[in-house]
C-alpha positions in Angstrom: -33.5 -3.8 -5.8 -37.1 -5.2 -5.2 -37.9 -7.0 -2.0 -40.6 -9.4 -1.2 -42.5 -10.1 1.8 -40.9 -8.6 4.9 -38.7 -5.7 4.9 -35.0 -6.7 4.3 -32.1 -6.7 6.8 -30.3 -3.4 7.0 -26.9 -4.0 5.2 -23.8 -1.7 5.4 -21.0 -2.8 2.8 -17.3 -1.4 2.7 -15.2 -1.8 -0.1 -12.1 -2.7 0.6 -12.9 -4.0 4.0 -9.3 -4.6 4.9 -6.4 -2.7 4.9 -2.9 -5.0 4.9 0.0 -2.9 5.9 3.4 -3.8 4.8 6.6 -3.9 7.4 7.5 -0.5 6.3 4.0 1.4 6.8 2.9 2.8 9.8 -0.5 3.9 8.9 -3.1 2.8 6.2 -4.2 5.5 3.7 -7.2 4.4 1.9 -10.2 5.5 0.2 -13.1 3.4 1.6 -16.4 3.4 -0.6 -19.4 2.8 1.9 -22.8 1.5 0.6 -25.9 1.0 2.7 -29.5 -0.2 1.9 -32.6 -0.8 4.4 -35.9 -2.5 3.5 -37.7 0.8 4.4 -37.2 4.7 3.9 -35.7 6.4 7.3 -33.7 9.1 8.4 -30.2 7.7 9.2 -26.5 8.5 9.9 -23.5 7.1 9.4 -20.6 7.0 12.1 -17.2 5.9 12.8 -16.3 4.5 16.2 -14.1 6.9 17.1 -16.3 9.8 16.4 -19.3 11.5 18.0 -20.4 13.4 15.1 -22.0 11.4 12.1 -20.0 11.3 8.8 -23.3 12.1 7.0 -27.0 11.8 7.6 -29.8 11.2 5.0 -33.6 12.1 5.3 -36.2 9.6 4.2 -34.0 7.3 1.9 -33.7 3.4 1.9 -30.3 3.5 0.4 -27.2 5.8 0.2 -23.4 5.7 -0.3 -20.4 7.5 1.2 -16.8 7.7 0.6 -14.5 8.1 3.5 -10.7 8.8 3.6 -9.2 6.5 6.2 -5.7 7.6 7.7 -5.4 5.1 10.7 -3.3 2.6 12.2 -6.0 0.7 13.9 -9.0 -1.1 12.5 -12.2 1.2 12.0 -15.9 0.3 13.1 -18.6 2.1 10.8 -22.1 2.3 11.9 -25.7 3.0 10.6 -27.9 4.5 13.0 -31.3 5.4 13.2 -31.6 9.5 13.6 -34.7 9.2 15.8 -33.6 6.7 18.3 -29.9 6.0 17.7 -30.6 2.5 17.2 -27.7 0.8 15.6 -29.3 -1.1 12.3 -25.9 -2.4 10.6 -22.3 -2.2 11.6 -19.2 -3.2 9.6 -15.5 -3.7 10.5 -12.7 -1.9 8.2 -9.9 -4.1 9.3 -5.9 -3.0 9.4 -3.7 -5.9 9.3 -0.1 -5.8 9.8 2.4 -8.1 8.1 5.2 -8.9 10.3 7.4 -10.6 7.7 10.8 -9.5 9.4 9.9 -11.9 12.2 9.1 -15.0 10.6 11.6 -17.4 10.6 12.2 -20.3 8.1 11.2 -23.9 9.0 14.7 -25.1 7.9 17.9 -23.5 7.1 18.8 -23.6 3.4 21.7 -26.2 4.1 19.7 -28.8 5.6 18.8 -31.4 3.0 16.5 -33.6 5.3 
């Protein structure tokens, strides 16, 4: 992707970015494809919020991709950080949503005609 003028904002994309758990599921088991790009070549690392160690690092790149195997019951925050100083360049949420269909009540009873 060509850019004109100033460097493009760093960008982090997750596919999918949401995992909807059904009533009988306790954990989200999903493959998440992560793609990133920055406007300039630099050394970067990809982190997930609960880990101190990076998932992957790249030297002298302006774009990259990573495939993450999610096995979680909570939402995850992915972060793209510069290796040199740890500065956060981009962040994206992988959201885990629970569906509580058994707790929903109908507005009307089936025998109510009004």
